[in-house]
N, C-alpha and C positions, 0 to 999 in steps of 0.2 A: 296667601298661603292657607291651605286647608288645616283646620284645627286638628289636634291629636284625637285619635279614636279612643273609646273607652277601653280600659284594661280588661282583658279576658280573665275569667276565673273558671273554677271547676263546675260552676252552676250556670245553666242557660240563663241569659238575661231576659227577664220578663218585662214586656212593655207595661207602663203604668197607664191606666185609663184616666184621661183628663176629664174633669167636670168643667166644660166650657161655659162661661157666662156670657161672652160676647166675642165675635170674631168678624173682622172686615179686612180689606187689603192692607191696612196699616197697623192694626192692633189685634192681639189675642189676650183675652182676659179669662183667667181660670180660677177655680176655687181650690187652693192648695190643700193637700192632705197633710196630716201630722206625720212626722218621721221622715219627710223628704227634705234633703238639703236643697236650698234654692238654686245653687249653682254647682256645676261639676259634670263629669262625664260617666258616672256610674249608673247602674240600673235604677237606683232609687233617687236620682237627681231630678228635680223638677225641670231644670234646663234641658236635660236629655229627653224627657217626656215631651216637652214643648217642641224640640227639634224633630222628634219622631212624628209629631202631629203636623208640623208645617211642611217637612220634607220627608215623607215616609220612605221614599226610594233611596235617599242619601241624606240622612239626618246631619251628618258632619258638615255638609256643604250648605245647609240652610242658614240664612241670616236670622239671628235671634238677638235682639237688643234688650238687655236687662237694665231697667231704670230704677228699680228698688228691690229690696229683698225682705223676706220673712225668715225668722229663726226656724231651725229645723222642727221644733215641737209645736210651732204656731200654725194655725189654719187660717184660711180665708182668701180674700181678694188679692190676686197677683197679676200684674199687668206686664206684658211683653210687647216690644216693638218688632214689627216685621220688616221695616225698612230703616236705613240709616237716618233719613230725614226725620221719621217719626221718633226714633231713639233720641236724636239730638233735641227735638222740641219738647219731648216729655222730660228728659233729664233737666232741661232748663226750668221747667215748671217745678220739679221737685227741689232743685237748688234754690229757687226763689221762694219756696214754701207756699206755692200757690195751690198745690194739690191738697185737698182736704181729706184726711183719714179719720175713720171712726173704728175703734176696736171695742169689743166686748170682753170682759174678764170676770171670772168668778174668783173671788179672793177670800182668804181666811181673815176673819176680823171685821171690824166695822169702823169706817171713817168717822171723824169727829163732827163733820158737817155733811150735808146732803149734796153739796157741790163745792168746787173750789179749783185751785190752780197750783200745780206742783212746779217749782223752779229749783233746779239743782245744777251743780257742777258734777260731771261724771268723768271718771277715768278708769282705765283698765288696771286691775290689780297686778302687781309685779310677782305673779305666782306661776304664770305659764299655763293656767288651766282655763283661761277664757272667761274669767269673771270680771264684772264691772262693779264699781262701787261709787258712792257719793263721796266727793272730796272737796277740799277747800279751793276757793278761787286762787289762781296763781300756781296750782299744782301742775307740773309738766304734763302736757298733752290733755289737760282737762278741757271738756267741752260743755257748753251751756245746754241744758235740756229743759223744755217747757211742755207741760201736759195739763189740759183741763179735764176734770172728771165730774160725772153726775151719777148719783145712785139711780138704779132701776129697781122696780118691784121684784121681790122674791130673791132666790128660790127657796130659802129656808132660814132658820134662826142662826145656823152656824156658818153660813156663807153669805157673802155680799156680792151682788151683781153690779158691776161698774161699767159705765160707758166712758171710754177714754178717747180724748181728741188731742193727739200729739201735734205740737206746732213745729217740733224739730224731729230729726230722725237719727238719733244716736243708737249705737249698739246696745241692745238689751234695755233700752230706755224705759219702757213701761214696766218691765219686770223688776228693774232695780228701784225705780221711784216708788212703786207700790210696796215692795219689800222693806225699803228703808223707813216706811211709815207703819210698819207692823201689819202689812196687808199682802203677804205673799200670794202669788197666783196659785190657785189649787193645782197641785201636781208638780210645781216647780221647785224640786228639791235643791237645785243649785242656789236658789235664793230664799231658802228658809221654809218652804212648805213641808208640813209633816203628814200630809195626806196624799195617797196615790190617786191620780186621775186615770180613768179607764184607758186613755190613749193620749200621749203627749201631755200638754198642759192646757188649762182652761183659759186660753187667750186666743181670740178669733178676730181677724181683720174683717170686720163686718161690712164696711163700705168704703169706697174711694171715689171722690169726685174730682174730675179734671177736665181740661179743655182738649177736645179731640185734635190731634196734631195736623189733620188735613182739613176737616170741615169747620173747625173752630167752635163747634157746638159744645156746650157744657154737658157732660155726661156723668151719671152716677151709677156705679156698679155695686151690686149688693150680693153677698155670699150667704147662702143658707147655713145654719149651724150644723156641724157634723153630728152623727148619731151618738158620739161619745158624751155629748152634753146631756144633762138631765132634762126632763120634760119641763120646759118653761115657755111662757107665752111671749113671743117677741113683739 
């Protein structure tokens, strides 16, 4: 069955230009822009932009396999499968925690150590506003979250640049774990930031390493920082 088409509105739908990092018959890897929902059928949906790229004549009929997602304000590496076999094999890697993810974040505050490991139980707040919080073990629907962090140099005295390596993939995991330690991501007002970021929040999916679903080669995809970030030396 063909998926539903995007809802029409009073404004002409404007195609989103994708920054393609890699493409082959099995994979499409793009650098997601801030403000785009990962999934959906609207003009500002990354999924719809991917469909337009893969099947420009009939985007609704194009096969697009989503194997992971980035929050709307987050930028960086996003991988899409172009076949059902690729989608299944990639999903298995993510489920088995074999895919290695690296994020960069600019946070308010300073960690107590230059590196470490965050381990928390996370659960969604019962408020209906889509917030997640750290909770106690045994809380209904609580899920274990683990992230390793390392400080990077710069960019200034009032911000800290962190490299984050999540071992799990929970909703808002990095944002909540950082905020709960007094280190809200710059611009993330939902989780305690008091400073506006030029666009979205200062959280960027810097790289993703996985096994190619067809060739079995280990591949690492790296996304350049968006212009909204301050001038820092990567």
